[in-house]
N, C-alpha and C positions, 0 to 999 in steps of 0.2 A: 859060920864063916861062909862067904860066898865064893863061888868058883868063877874066876874071870874068863876061863876058857869057854864057858857056856854062852857068853854074850854073842849073839849072832848079829853081825853087821855086814851089810852088802857092800862089797868093794868092787870097783871096776878096774881091772888090771890092764896095763898097757899090753898091746899085742907083742908077741914074741918076735924076735928078729926074723925067724923063718916063716912066719905067718903072712898071708897076703893081706895088704891093707887096701881098703876101698879108696877110690879116687877122692881126693879132697876137693871141696868146692872151690871155684876160682876166687881169688882175692879181689876186693874192690880196688879199682884204680881211679885216679883223678881224671884221667882222660874219658872215663865212662860216665862221668857226672853230666846231668842235663844242664845245658847252658841256659841260665835265666838272667835277664837284665835286672839291675837293682829296682827298677820300677815294677817289674813283675813280682819280684820277691817281697818288696816292702809295700807295694800298693794295696789298697783296700780290696778285699775280695767281695764278691757279690753277697749281699745280706739277704738270704732267703726268708728270714723271719719277718723282715720289714714288709715285704710284699704280702706275706700271709696276713699280717695284722691290718693292712690297709684294705684288704679285700672285703667287700660287703657280701652278706649272705645272698644266695641266689634267689630264694623266696623269703620275703619279709613277712613275718607273722603279724597279723593285724591286732591280735589280742595277746595277753600274757605279759610277763615282765619284759620290758625293753621293746615291746611292740610299737608299731606306728600309732595305734590308738592311745596307748598310755602316754607316749610322747606328746601327742596332740592335746590330751587332757592337761598334762603338766604345763604345756605352753599356754593354755587357756587360763590356768590358775596363776601363772606368772603375770597376768594382766590385772589381777586384783591387788590393790594396794591398801595397806593399813592406813586408816584416815589420820592417825597421829604421827606415824613414822613414814618418811618418803621411800619405803622399800616394799617390794611386792611380798605377798604372804609366803610364797614358796622359798624365796631367798632368806626371808626372815626366820625360817625354820618352823613355821606353824603347821606345815603339812608334814605329817609323819609317814604317810604311805598312800600310794595310788595303786589300787588293784583293779585289773580288768579281767573279767571272766571270759570264757570261750563264747558266751552268748552276748558279749559286748555290754555287760552290766559293769558299772564302775562303783567302787567303794573307796571313798576318800576318808582317811583317818587324819584328824587334825586336832589342834588345841588352840588356845588363845593365850595372849601374854599373861593375863590374869583372869580369874573368874569374874572380876568386877569391871572387865573391859566394857567401854561404852557401846561397842558393836557386838556384844555377846549374843544378842538376840537376832541380829540381822546378818552377821557374817556367815554362819553355817548355811543359811538359806541362799545367800548369794553364791557361795561355793558350789552348792548343789545345782543351782540354776546354770552356772557357768559350765560345770562339768557335763550336765545333761544336754547343753546346747552344742557340744562338739559333734560334728557330723560322724555318724557311725555308732554313737553311743545309744543303746536301747533304754537304759535307765541309770540313774545316779543316786547314790545314797551317801550321806555324810555321817560319820561317827565322831562325835565330839568327845575327846578324852582329856583327863587332867593328870594322868599318870603315864609316862613321866612328865613332870612339870616342865614348862618351857623355860629356857635360860638363854642368855646371850651366846653361849657356846654352840647353840644349834644353828646360828646364822652362818651363811656362806661367807667366804672371804670378800666377795663382791659387796654384800650387804654391810659388812664391817667397814670396808673402804668408803662406801657411800656415807656412812654415819660417822666417819672419822675415828673409828675404834682400832685402826691398825697402826 
């Protein structure tokens, strides 16, 4: 059997009538409210995140992911078109990656639509020449891969629109 008197609970008792009570804080009054017009209350406040997202970095890296050199190489690859399909090879999804080292060496990983593509012998060489011709690139190399295989889902929306697949 448990004893209910041993249960210790902290209670806060009200002050006795003869005890001195500290001053109560003043109550809020309607007259004390700050007057704001509906335009100030309902208007859009300044969006600090928007300015932060639009700011460009102070120093732009020449190499590395997202650097100017990588963007220039991608722009050069977008000038190469598949001879059978009127879409550039980048938007077609044949370029899997463009890596730029600190020494300005470029490695392009790409595939072709099929291993029996008519330009299977010439396309990787053209990609290598085009990447190497970008100002600032020291050397370019193309790695032709077949895994993962190319599929229409790798195309950009612009390429699908161009081919009437949207």
